[in-house]
PADRENLUM-827720 format. One line per field, with one value per residue: x, y, z of N, C-alpha, C in turn; residue in three letters; residue number from 1. Coordinates in nm, 3 decimals. Example, Ala and Ser with C-alpha at 12.3 -4.5 7.8 and 13.67 -1.06 7.14 Angstrom:
n.x = 1.319,1.285
n.y = -0.569,-0.225
n.z = 0.780,0.708
ca.x = 1.230,1.367
ca.y = -0.450,-0.106
ca.z = 0.780,0.714
c.x = 1.320,1.290
c.y = -0.330,0.003
c.z = 0.780,0.787
res = ALA,SER
n = 1,2
end
This chain:
n.x = -8.793,-8.519,-8.267,-8.029,-7.683,-7.397,-7.099,-6.755,-6.467,-6.270,-5.980,-5.992,-6.026,-5.813,-5.622,-5.665,-5.637,-5.336,-5.287,-5.359,-5.200,-4.979,-4.912,-4.921,-4.661,-4.516,-4.603,-4.534,-4.208,-4.167,-4.207,-4.016,-3.837,-3.864,-3.791,-3.633,-3.443,-3.255,-3.157,-3.176,-3.046,-2.994,-2.778,-2.701,-2.766,-2.851,-3.004,-2.951,-3.014,-2.910,-2.713,-2.598,-2.384,-2.151,-1.904,-1.766,-1.832,-2.103,-2.360,-2.513,-2.743,-2.875,-3.020,-3.052,-3.129,-3.264,-3.138,-3.328,-3.544,-3.786,-3.711,-3.796,-3.817,-3.931,-3.989,-3.752,-3.639,-3.829,-3.769,-3.499,-3.534,-3.655,-3.432,-3.292,-3.420,-3.412,-3.166,-2.966,-2.719,-2.423,-2.123,-1.962,-1.658,-1.572,-1.397,-1.215,-1.131,-1.443,-1.656,-1.950,-2.184,-2.331,-2.119,-1.952,-2.099,-2.184,-1.934,-1.820,-1.993,-2.034,-2.085
n.y = 1.263,1.181,0.921,0.938,0.787,0.972,0.925,0.942,1.127,1.043,1.115,1.225,0.947,0.846,1.000,1.004,0.675,0.724,0.865,0.741,0.501,0.670,0.732,0.438,0.413,0.560,0.502,0.243,0.335,0.450,0.271,0.129,0.266,0.363,0.057,-0.097,0.124,0.340,0.579,0.803,1.022,1.293,1.361,1.592,1.416,1.138,0.936,0.870,0.628,0.430,0.273,0.265,0.028,-0.083,0.073,0.268,0.102,0.146,0.022,0.089,0.205,0.315,0.554,0.666,0.970,1.068,1.292,1.473,1.459,1.582,1.731,1.462,1.411,1.168,0.931,0.873,0.835,0.590,0.427,0.372,0.179,0.025,-0.097,-0.159,-0.312,-0.549,-0.663,-0.493,-0.354,-0.184,-0.241,0.055,0.195,0.439,0.711,0.795,1.100,1.178,1.355,1.282,1.047,1.131,1.359,1.257,1.092,1.332,1.453,1.230,1.127,1.428,1.595
n.z = 0.966,1.061,0.952,0.930,1.045,1.073,1.035,1.127,0.995,0.729,0.736,1.001,1.120,1.095,1.193,1.501,1.483,1.520,1.730,1.938,1.870,1.925,2.255,2.287,2.302,2.416,2.659,2.706,2.674,2.880,3.040,3.018,3.121,3.360,3.468,3.407,3.330,3.175,2.948,2.756,2.476,2.250,1.969,1.715,1.469,1.501,1.801,2.072,2.318,2.567,2.877,3.171,3.247,3.321,3.577,3.376,3.094,2.877,2.747,2.445,2.220,1.907,1.658,1.355,1.165,0.910,0.700,0.581,0.679,0.930,1.257,1.541,1.760,2.000,1.770,1.772,1.953,2.014,1.803,1.855,2.121,2.060,1.928,2.090,2.268,2.128,2.151,1.925,1.959,2.179,2.343,2.469,2.568,2.828,2.852,3.125,3.086,3.065,3.198,3.223,3.037,2.859,2.772,2.699,2.434,2.268,2.218,2.089,1.920,1.784,1.497
ca.x = -8.672,-8.378,-8.171,-7.847,-7.638,-7.320,-6.917,-6.610,-6.435,-6.130,-5.842,-5.974,-6.019,-5.646,-5.551,-5.659,-5.542,-5.222,-5.270,-5.358,-5.019,-4.808,-4.980,-4.912,-4.542,-4.513,-4.647,-4.383,-4.079,-4.224,-4.236,-3.868,-3.705,-3.845,-3.800,-3.435,-3.268,-3.279,-3.146,-3.157,-3.006,-2.986,-2.670,-2.724,-2.877,-2.820,-3.090,-2.940,-3.118,-2.795,-2.769,-2.499,-2.365,-1.995,-1.842,-1.761,-1.861,-2.161,-2.467,-2.588,-2.834,-2.898,-3.143,-3.046,-3.240,-3.222,-3.143,-3.440,-3.689,-3.795,-3.621,-3.851,-3.744,-4.078,-3.955,-3.591,-3.660,-3.900,-3.682,-3.342,-3.567,-3.684,-3.358,-3.244,-3.415,-3.397,-3.033,-2.912,-2.651,-2.326,-2.046,-1.842,-1.583,-1.583,-1.243,-1.177,-1.139,-1.563,-1.791,-2.112,-2.266,-2.368,-2.056,-1.927,-2.191,-2.161,-1.807,-1.775,-2.054,-2.117,-1.977
ca.y = 1.258,1.139,0.804,0.854,0.801,1.028,0.880,1.069,1.166,0.945,1.167,1.252,0.874,0.808,1.096,0.947,0.599,0.801,0.915,0.619,0.430,0.743,0.702,0.361,0.421,0.667,0.426,0.148,0.426,0.534,0.170,0.082,0.348,0.287,-0.095,-0.114,0.249,0.380,0.701,0.877,1.151,1.311,1.447,1.561,1.301,1.019,0.908,0.712,0.486,0.430,0.256,0.228,-0.113,-0.083,0.193,0.344,0.066,0.159,0.024,0.167,0.130,0.393,0.560,0.734,1.069,1.128,1.457,1.542,1.457,1.664,1.635,1.408,1.266,1.074,0.867,0.805,0.713,0.447,0.335,0.385,0.158,-0.149,-0.177,-0.166,-0.467,-0.671,-0.697,-0.438,-0.260,-0.217,-0.168,0.138,0.196,0.565,0.741,0.848,1.236,1.185,1.327,1.234,0.957,1.288,1.511,1.177,1.070,1.445,1.494,1.102,1.161,1.525,1.628
ca.z = 1.127,0.905,1.041,0.853,1.133,1.068,1.031,1.104,0.849,0.754,0.766,1.150,1.197,1.083,1.367,1.593,1.479,1.548,1.858,2.057,1.867,2.011,2.369,2.385,2.216,2.531,2.792,2.655,2.686,2.994,3.099,3.014,3.168,3.496,3.470,3.285,3.382,3.049,2.951,2.598,2.417,2.101,1.890,1.545,1.437,1.582,1.923,2.149,2.425,2.640,3.011,3.166,3.292,3.493,3.628,3.252,2.999,2.837,2.632,2.364,2.060,1.840,1.582,1.289,1.131,0.723,0.733,0.484,0.761,1.017,1.395,1.583,1.910,1.979,1.685,1.754,2.103,1.986,1.692,1.990,2.208,2.028,1.932,2.234,2.333,2.088,2.152,1.876,2.070,2.108,2.477,2.513,2.708,2.849,2.927,3.284,3.143,3.069,3.365,3.242,2.952,2.770,2.759,2.595,2.340,2.241,2.163,1.973,1.769,1.674,1.330
c.x = -8.593,-8.297,-8.067,-7.757,-7.417,-7.126,-6.815,-6.562,-6.256,-6.004,-5.873,-5.961,-5.884,-5.575,-5.589,-5.709,-5.438,-5.186,-5.258,-5.265,-4.978,-4.882,-4.964,-4.783,-4.497,-4.564,-4.555,-4.265,-4.084,-4.133,-4.110,-3.764,-3.713,-3.815,-3.647,-3.360,-3.187,-3.311,-3.178,-3.143,-2.946,-2.872,-2.733,-2.820,-2.898,-2.954,-3.035,-3.001,-2.960,-2.823,-2.618,-2.415,-2.259,-1.981,-1.863,-1.738,-2.022,-2.303,-2.531,-2.616,-2.869,-3.015,-3.106,-3.113,-3.233,-3.199,-3.232,-3.562,-3.680,-3.751,-3.776,-3.836,-3.823,-4.016,-3.835,-3.586,-3.724,-3.819,-3.568,-3.394,-3.609,-3.599,-3.249,-3.229,-3.438,-3.268,-2.918,-2.835,-2.491,-2.241,-1.951,-1.792,-1.544,-1.437,-1.310,-1.216,-1.272,-1.634,-1.902,-2.118,-2.267,-2.292,-1.971,-2.013,-2.129,-2.026,-1.738,-1.879,-2.122,-2.005,-1.922
c.y = 1.187,1.010,0.807,0.948,0.919,0.958,0.976,1.067,1.096,0.961,1.163,1.097,0.831,0.854,1.037,0.809,0.633,0.810,0.872,0.509,0.533,0.700,0.561,0.337,0.471,0.582,0.323,0.223,0.434,0.352,0.099,0.191,0.324,0.149,-0.094,-0.005,0.279,0.499,0.690,1.008,1.181,1.415,1.389,1.468,1.201,1.061,0.848,0.676,0.414,0.410,0.205,0.094,-0.146,0.061,0.287,0.253,0.155,0.114,0.081,0.155,0.247,0.428,0.670,0.846,1.072,1.299,1.527,1.558,1.507,1.589,1.596,1.307,1.191,0.920,0.778,0.745,0.573,0.379,0.249,0.236,-0.024,-0.174,-0.261,-0.275,-0.607,-0.684,-0.604,-0.334,-0.238,-0.180,-0.030,0.209,0.390,0.623,0.841,0.980,1.252,1.180,1.251,1.162,1.076,1.355,1.400,1.170,1.196,1.483,1.376,1.081,1.318,1.527,1.766
c.z = 0.949,1.061,1.021,1.047,1.019,1.031,1.018,0.991,0.887,0.730,0.929,1.267,1.226,1.180,1.458,1.614,1.545,1.673,1.950,2.029,1.937,2.150,2.395,2.370,2.405,2.604,2.752,2.685,2.844,3.120,3.132,3.097,3.311,3.550,3.485,3.294,3.234,3.034,2.791,2.593,2.300,2.085,1.788,1.506,1.412,1.769,1.976,2.310,2.485,2.828,3.050,3.203,3.335,3.489,3.453,3.134,2.990,2.749,2.588,2.197,2.017,1.686,1.486,1.199,1.041,0.755,0.597,0.560,0.900,1.162,1.465,1.731,1.963,1.877,1.706,1.888,2.060,1.913,1.823,2.110,2.163,1.989,1.979,2.350,2.286,2.028,1.999,1.929,2.117,2.303,2.451,2.576,2.719,2.902,3.008,3.250,3.129,3.214,3.395,3.065,2.830,2.732,2.653,2.481,2.220,2.168,2.061,1.861,1.707,1.598,1.369
res = MET,ASN,ASN,VAL,THR,THR,LEU,PRO,HIS,PRO,LYS,ALA,ALA,ALA,ALA,LYS,ALA,ARG,SER,VAL,GLN,ARG,GLN,LEU,GLU,ARG,GLN,GLY,ILE,LYS,ASN,ALA,ILE,ALA,THR,HIS,GLY,LEU,HIS,PHE,HIS,SER,VAL,ALA,ASN,TYR,THR,PHE,CYS,TYR,ARG,VAL,ASP,ARG,ARG,ASN,VAL,VAL,GLU,ILE,SER,SER,ALA,ILE,ARG,HIS,PRO,ASN,ASP,PRO,GLN,ASP,PHE,HIS,MET,GLY,ARG,VAL,VAL,ALA,ILE,GLU,ARG,PHE,ALA,ALA,GLY,ASN,ARG,MET,HIS,LEU,ARG,MET,PRO,PRO,SER,PHE,ARG,SER,VAL,ARG,SER,PHE,LEU,ASN,SER,THR,PHE,ASN,ASN
n = 1,2,3,4,5,6,7,8,9,10,11,12,13,14,15,16,17,18,19,20,21,22,23,24,25,26,27,28,29,30,31,32,33,34,35,36,37,38,39,40,41,42,43,44,45,46,47,48,49,50,51,52,53,54,55,56,57,58,59,60,61,62,63,64,65,66,67,68,69,70,71,72,73,74,75,76,77,78,79,80,81,82,83,84,85,86,87,88,89,90,91,92,93,94,95,96,97,98,99,100,101,102,103,104,105,106,107,108,109,110,111
end
């Protein structure tokens, strides 16, 4: 009879821990969207977390991706929402010629 217990492979355990962490981050993002009315938009190397403050004033926080890093929208959302929650945001007045915040962000931050 063999009483040896098998432990999971270290990489499998690390992958499971990363998966649990990512699920917690997704729940946090969903909660912030539902309770605070936040939106996300990606333009080039930027990921924006924004909320319309008044009719043409937008509160924005951003995350910048290094050009050599792969595009990971989840990580950009996590960083942008952390900055938004910490108060690291700016207010931009959107000109009346733009119909949506996304078109304003595209024209402002697209290279």
